[in-house]
GUDREN-354115 format. One record per residue (C-alpha): residue number from 1; x, y, z. Coordinates in steps of 0.5 Angstrom, whole numbers. Example, Ala and Ser with C-alpha at 12.3 -4.5 7.8 and 13.67 -1.06 7.14 Angstrom:
2
SITE  num      x      y      z
SITE    1     25     -9     16
SITE    2     27     -2     14
***
This chain:
343
SITE  num      x      y      z
SITE    1      0      0      0
SITE    2      3      7     -2
SITE    3      0     14     -3
SITE    4      3     18     -8
SITE    5      0     25    -11
SITE    6     -6     24     -7
SITE    7     -7     17    -11
SITE    8     -7     10     -6
SITE    9     -4      4    -10
SITE   10     -5     -2     -7
SITE   11      0     -7    -10
SITE   12     -2    -14     -5
SITE   13     -5    -19    -10
SITE   14     -9    -21     -4
SITE   15    -12    -15     -2
SITE   16    -19    -13     -1
SITE   17    -22     -6      0
SITE   18    -28     -4      4
SITE   19    -31      2      6
SITE   20    -31      4     14
SITE   21    -35     11     15
SITE   22    -31     16     11
SITE   23    -25     11     10
SITE   24    -22      6      5
SITE   25    -20      0      9
SITE   26    -15     -5      6
SITE   27    -15    -12      8
SITE   28    -11    -18      7
SITE   29    -15    -24      9
SITE   30    -18    -22     16
SITE   31    -12    -17     17
SITE   32    -13    -10     17
SITE   33     -7     -7     13
SITE   34     -9      0     13
SITE   35    -14      6     12
SITE   36    -14     13      9
SITE   37    -19     18      9
SITE   38    -23     18      3
SITE   39    -23     26      3
SITE   40    -15     26      2
SITE   41    -16     22     -5
SITE   42    -17     23    -12
SITE   43    -16     16    -14
SITE   44    -15      9    -12
SITE   45    -11      4    -16
SITE   46    -12     -4    -14
SITE   47     -7     -9    -17
SITE   48    -11    -15    -13
SITE   49    -15    -20    -15
SITE   50    -20    -20     -9
SITE   51    -23    -13    -11
SITE   52    -27     -8     -7
SITE   53    -34     -7     -4
SITE   54    -40     -4     -7
SITE   55    -40      1     -2
SITE   56    -33      3     -3
SITE   57    -35      3    -11
SITE   58    -41      8     -9
SITE   59    -37     12     -4
SITE   60    -32     13    -10
SITE   61    -37     15    -15
SITE   62    -40     20    -11
SITE   63    -34     23     -9
SITE   64    -31     23    -16
SITE   65    -25     19    -14
SITE   66    -23     14    -20
SITE   67    -22      7    -18
SITE   68    -18      3    -23
SITE   69    -17     -4    -23
SITE   70    -10     -7    -26
SITE   71     -8    -15    -26
SITE   72     -2    -16    -22
SITE   73      2    -17    -28
SITE   74      0    -10    -30
SITE   75     -6    -11    -35
SITE   76    -11     -6    -35
SITE   77    -18     -9    -33
SITE   78    -23     -3    -32
SITE   79    -23      4    -29
SITE   80    -29      6    -25
SITE   81    -31     13    -24
SITE   82    -38     17    -22
SITE   83    -41     23    -27
SITE   84    -37     25    -32
SITE   85    -32     31    -30
SITE   86    -25     33    -31
SITE   87    -23     27    -35
SITE   88    -26     30    -41
SITE   89    -22     37    -40
SITE   90    -16     33    -39
SITE   91    -17     29    -46
SITE   92    -19     35    -49
SITE   93    -12     38    -47
SITE   94     -8     32    -49
SITE   95    -11     32    -56
SITE   96    -10     40    -57
SITE   97     -3     39    -54
SITE   98     -1     34    -59
SITE   99     -3     38    -65
SITE  100      0     44    -62
SITE  101      7     44    -65
SITE  102     10     48    -59
SITE  103      7     44    -53
SITE  104      8     37    -57
SITE  105     15     39    -58
SITE  106     16     41    -51
SITE  107     13     34    -48
SITE  108     17     30    -54
SITE  109     24     33    -52
SITE  110     23     31    -45
SITE  111     21     24    -46
SITE  112     28     24    -51
SITE  113     32     28    -46
SITE  114     30     22    -41
SITE  115     32     17    -46
SITE  116     39     19    -47
SITE  117     40     22    -40
SITE  118     38     15    -37
SITE  119     42     11    -43
SITE  120     48     15    -41
SITE  121     48     14    -34
SITE  122     47      6    -35
SITE  123     54      7    -39
SITE  124     57     11    -33
SITE  125     55      6    -28
SITE  126     58      0    -32
SITE  127     64      4    -32
SITE  128     64      5    -25
SITE  129     62     -2    -23
SITE  130     66     -6    -28
SITE  131     72     -2    -30
SITE  132     76     -8    -31
SITE  133     71    -12    -35
SITE  134     69     -7    -40
SITE  135     73     -3    -46
SITE  136     73      4    -42
SITE  137     75      8    -48
SITE  138     70      6    -52
SITE  139     64      7    -47
SITE  140     67     14    -45
SITE  141     67     16    -52
SITE  142     60     14    -52
SITE  143     58     17    -46
SITE  144     61     24    -48
SITE  145     57     23    -55
SITE  146     51     22    -51
SITE  147     52     28    -47
SITE  148     53     32    -53
SITE  149     47     29    -56
SITE  150     43     32    -50
SITE  151     45     39    -52
SITE  152     42     38    -59
SITE  153     36     35    -57
SITE  154     34     41    -53
SITE  155     36     45    -59
SITE  156     31     42    -63
SITE  157     26     46    -67
SITE  158     21     41    -70
SITE  159     19     34    -68
SITE  160     22     31    -74
SITE  161     29     34    -73
SITE  162     28     31    -66
SITE  163     27     24    -68
SITE  164     33     25    -72
SITE  165     37     26    -66
SITE  166     34     21    -62
SITE  167     36     16    -68
SITE  168     43     18    -67
SITE  169     43     17    -60
SITE  170     40     10    -60
SITE  171     45      8    -65
SITE  172     51     11    -60
SITE  173     48      7    -54
SITE  174     46      0    -58
SITE  175     53      1    -61
SITE  176     57      0    -55
SITE  177     51     -5    -52
SITE  178     55    -11    -52
SITE  179     60     -8    -47
SITE  180     55     -8    -42
SITE  181     54    -16    -43
SITE  182     59    -19    -38
SITE  183     57    -26    -38
SITE  184     55    -31    -43
SITE  185     58    -27    -49
SITE  186     57    -33    -54
SITE  187     50    -34    -53
SITE  188     48    -27    -52
SITE  189     52    -23    -57
SITE  190     50    -17    -59
SITE  191     51    -14    -66
SITE  192     46     -8    -66
SITE  193     38     -7    -64
SITE  194     34    -11    -69
SITE  195     26    -13    -68
SITE  196     20    -15    -72
SITE  197     23    -21    -72
SITE  198     29    -21    -67
SITE  199     35    -24    -70
SITE  200     39    -26    -64
SITE  201     37    -28    -56
SITE  202     39    -21    -53
SITE  203     34    -18    -58
SITE  204     29    -23    -57
SITE  205     29    -22    -49
SITE  206     29    -14    -50
SITE  207     23    -14    -55
SITE  208     19    -18    -50
SITE  209     21    -14    -44
SITE  210     19     -8    -48
SITE  211     12    -10    -50
SITE  212     11    -12    -42
SITE  213     13     -5    -40
SITE  214      9     -2    -46
SITE  215      3     -5    -43
SITE  216      4     -3    -36
SITE  217      5      4    -39
SITE  218     -1      4    -43
SITE  219     -5      2    -37
SITE  220     -2      7    -33
SITE  221     -5     12    -38
SITE  222    -12      9    -38
SITE  223    -12     10    -30
SITE  224    -11     17    -30
SITE  225    -15     19    -35
SITE  226    -11     20    -41
SITE  227    -11     17    -48
SITE  228     -6     12    -49
SITE  229     -7     12    -57
SITE  230     -5     20    -58
SITE  231      2     21    -57
SITE  232      7     27    -58
SITE  233     13     24    -62
SITE  234     11     17    -64
SITE  235      6     18    -70
SITE  236     -2     16    -69
SITE  237     -4      9    -73
SITE  238    -10      5    -71
SITE  239     -9      0    -65
SITE  240     -2      4    -64
SITE  241     -1      6    -57
SITE  242      3     12    -59
SITE  243      3     16    -52
SITE  244      5      9    -48
SITE  245     11      9    -54
SITE  246     13     16    -52
SITE  247     13     15    -45
SITE  248     17      8    -45
SITE  249     23     12    -48
SITE  250     25     15    -41
SITE  251     25      8    -38
SITE  252     27      4    -43
SITE  253     35      4    -41
SITE  254     34      4    -34
SITE  255     29     -1    -33
SITE  256     28     -6    -39
SITE  257     35     -6    -41
SITE  258     38     -6    -34
SITE  259     33    -12    -32
SITE  260     35    -16    -39
SITE  261     42    -15    -38
SITE  262     42    -17    -30
SITE  263     39    -24    -32
SITE  264     44    -25    -37
SITE  265     50    -23    -33
SITE  266     47    -26    -26
SITE  267     46    -33    -31
SITE  268     39    -33    -29
SITE  269     38    -35    -36
SITE  270     42    -38    -41
SITE  271     42    -40    -49
SITE  272     38    -46    -48
SITE  273     31    -44    -49
SITE  274     32    -40    -56
SITE  275     30    -43    -63
SITE  276     32    -40    -69
SITE  277     27    -40    -75
SITE  278     29    -41    -82
SITE  279     28    -34    -84
SITE  280     33    -32    -78
SITE  281     28    -30    -73
SITE  282     29    -32    -66
SITE  283     24    -35    -61
SITE  284     24    -36    -54
SITE  285     20    -42    -51
SITE  286     15    -42    -46
SITE  287     19    -44    -40
SITE  288     24    -38    -41
SITE  289     18    -33    -42
SITE  290     15    -36    -35
SITE  291     22    -35    -32
SITE  292     22    -28    -35
SITE  293     15    -26    -32
SITE  294     17    -29    -25
SITE  295     23    -24    -25
SITE  296     20    -18    -28
SITE  297     15    -19    -22
SITE  298     21    -19    -17
SITE  299     24    -13    -21
SITE  300     18     -9    -20
SITE  301     18    -10    -13
SITE  302     25     -7    -12
SITE  303     24      0     -9
SITE  304     28      7    -11
SITE  305     28     14     -9
SITE  306     24     17    -15
SITE  307     28     23    -17
SITE  308     22     28    -17
SITE  309     18     26    -11
SITE  310     24     25     -7
SITE  311     20     19     -4
SITE  312     21     11     -4
SITE  313     17      8     -9
SITE  314     17      1    -13
SITE  315     20      0    -20
SITE  316     13     -2    -22
SITE  317     10      4    -19
SITE  318     14      9    -23
SITE  319     10      8    -30
SITE  320      4     10    -26
SITE  321      7     16    -22
SITE  322     10     19    -29
SITE  323      3     18    -32
SITE  324      0     22    -26
SITE  325      5     27    -27
SITE  326      4     28    -34
SITE  327     -4     29    -33
SITE  328     -2     34    -28
SITE  329      2     38    -33
SITE  330     -3     38    -38
SITE  331     -8     40    -33
SITE  332     -4     46    -31
SITE  333     -1     44    -24
SITE  334      6     43    -26
SITE  335     10     48    -30
SITE  336     13     42    -35
SITE  337     13     35    -35
SITE  338     18     32    -30
SITE  339     21     27    -34
SITE  340     24     21    -30
SITE  341     32     22    -29
SITE  342     36     16    -26
SITE  343     43     16    -23
***
């Protein structure tokens, strides 16, 4: 249970939420885990299976407190709200800002700044922690190039130009990604990012985890009332969660990439669970997918200090916090969108 930005996050799978007077009460089996006054809340997000009492649902609807249901794996199920209110205005602001070059460019810049900044610090962390196992000159050069890229990104005058700078920075980062693979280099050699289909073991795992993270971000956007299909950098296509793809950028290196690298470097996974098809595509078997899902759930439970809130949060909560911060910016409560910057 964690309260952030006036939103209550209930992460225990076996929790049941009920109403007691003017309080929401969280139970696990028969034990009371905690309670909070409803008047302090704007939203409740439950990651459990057991749900909430009808009385609490009614009380939340009467008070315009959104109630969002997510599976423990991060899949969005439903969002319960009362009478239509602020979400219409929030989505109107989102649609307007996505079509306004100045605002759209500012948000897109922040997302890509987060992507490049965090990619650079993943490299810096490798230099600090494993100086004898990596090519330090190669990594230092890439880090310097990414630092220069950050300046160019801030000077972008259009989203098209920004996409170009983002692509250059991604090439620099993935150009040295193989240096971050410290163990099992034969089974997990990396010659560059490829997808649709992935052509090696590392790319197969990266694509799978990116999908998990994208789904979590899309769920978080739904929870705060934003439209995950209307983005600022990625172009809109039918069925494409463009805003989720925008917001994954700041978390891609620091969360998804470091997670996959840790599985390889700690030898939690090996090269036995992959098959190569005739067209070159590499597929993971069911055993490996299940293992990745188990480890991903463990990763989401690890805690960090959020760089903007300065509070302890689980990694699994970060997409929800970022979605809430974006919604607050669009409502005018914040001067800019505080992108997630990790060190």
